[in-house]
C-alpha angles and dihedrals in degrees: 000000000000112000115247117244109268125243128196120199118209116191113191131201134101090222088065094048090049093051095244091124136021119242112243098161100065096057090044094052094043092052091046091050091052093045089057094048102267121127111234103223098180147336112228119194110197135175128234097266105125096226093049092047094048092049092051091049092049090053092047093051089064090071128077090252132018114197111196130186130189140017098082100119129110097256130100095257094054096096105146100110095042094049095040089055090049092049091047093045095234131135124253122229136181109244103217095196090049091047091055091049092051092042093058091055092045094051091054090050090048091051092049091049092042092235130134115263088230088077090061101038100087090051092048092056091045092053093046089055111103140163107278093246095043125116122211111233095188142293131281100197099314096329115103124214111223138197127190142151112243121217088257087063093249117141108230121203116189117193135171121265103239104093096224092052093045092052091047093056097038095086088054089056092051093057095045115114098247091050094046089053092050095046091050086073094054136079111202114233122243118246134209117193127199122181118195137186130188098024128098125247090239091054091051090049090050090050090051091051091048089051091057100271125245127299131095092088095318121105117192126200124189116197129180107216128172093335092312129102116229119197121191123186112198108202121199119216108277095027097082094115091052090047092051093050094048092050091049091050091051093047090052092051098038103030097118091061099039114112104162142021091199141042098273111132121237092254091057090053092048092052093045092052092046093050091047089054094042091239128145122215141198137184134227113196137180115161094021091058095210099321093128091051090045092055093048095048089047088072113087111244094020091134087077088076110003114083103175146284143243123224103209104180100152122056090238089061091048088055100041102036103030100027095236105171118249091227092054091053091047096048102040105016129232094286101063142104091249095056093044089055091048091049092053092048092045097053091047089055095041096050097028098235135151095228137030139173125203131199128194127160152120109277095174156161083175133017099062124131134188089262094041110027126188106283095037107133132170121204130187130186119188136180143157094285101041145300145260128214134192136185116202136191102199126196124218142052124315097276092045090053092049093048093046091048090051093048093048093048088055090051089050090055090048091053091049092050089050090055096249120158094180107121090203094057 
């Protein structure tokens, strides 16, 4: 099969190299490149040191596409355009039309801040400076996105660092003439998605091997993520029959644990199921501290089903806000199946919902005992037609335990909504 054109992603910013922020642009651009038929060769994260930046750009210019984010601001350490031009061996020019566009925005900002425009003028000229062959694809604030073809033939896309701004300008890059010409040589691969819960990564790998494995134009990836297993089948043009057959084999072997054929997160599925049934839901959380509610409210339109939640960390709050009986806490302790059930029932009464899920556990690193070690978590989901309960002994550090408990509680809600009474769901 003909190799796909290669794309290199270069993400700039010293704050990323130092670990002060997590890169969100690299994975987005790599996924977008692949979805449009480019082969993501690497993601390079580089700081703002000129020599490091120029070296990263020179390497990226050896690919068919170099997708760059960050370093487009008006300050001294925003060096992307200057160093890209140097690495590519192209001249820089001041784009007068672009300068006027940026100036109008900057003058409005200066007026609003009651500062002289002279303070902004050098930055305006800096941001209006572009490689002579570059096209502006729009502004994010005062930072222009740019596209140009380097003398090496590489199509260079330069986008702002803030993820929301980058994603807003990315469609403009795709329809630019250099990108259209490059993408005309590609055929995007097909993709099959399987999302699984309650099965181990090794069991999924074994099922893949027993199904014949990948190859023949199909590339399979298995990724453990937040206590779920994600399987992606990347199918090259011409290998569709093989991809369909492999997916069918995996579904047959892994069907009991399959919860989605797409990339919807479990919280989206829970809310969709609740809305379809006309049911409202609430959360009662101790060790997860609101993580379950945060995931639910992160879904647009969640208010159609999700009413609210109570973070009942202290026993006093469990008693006063959720009505957990004192004698239950004294006899069984806060981390127990009995208290989890009482928390779920209590939040349903308190907030007047049809459904609720409760989480209580020992997230660590301290607080564990021989009877209730770190990682012990009790979950309880209750509704008008029954309930489901789980006890977990979760591995990992504190944050891992909390995330895994939150994810499992959402899957427990999903199982309850689907009418399951299997405690191992």
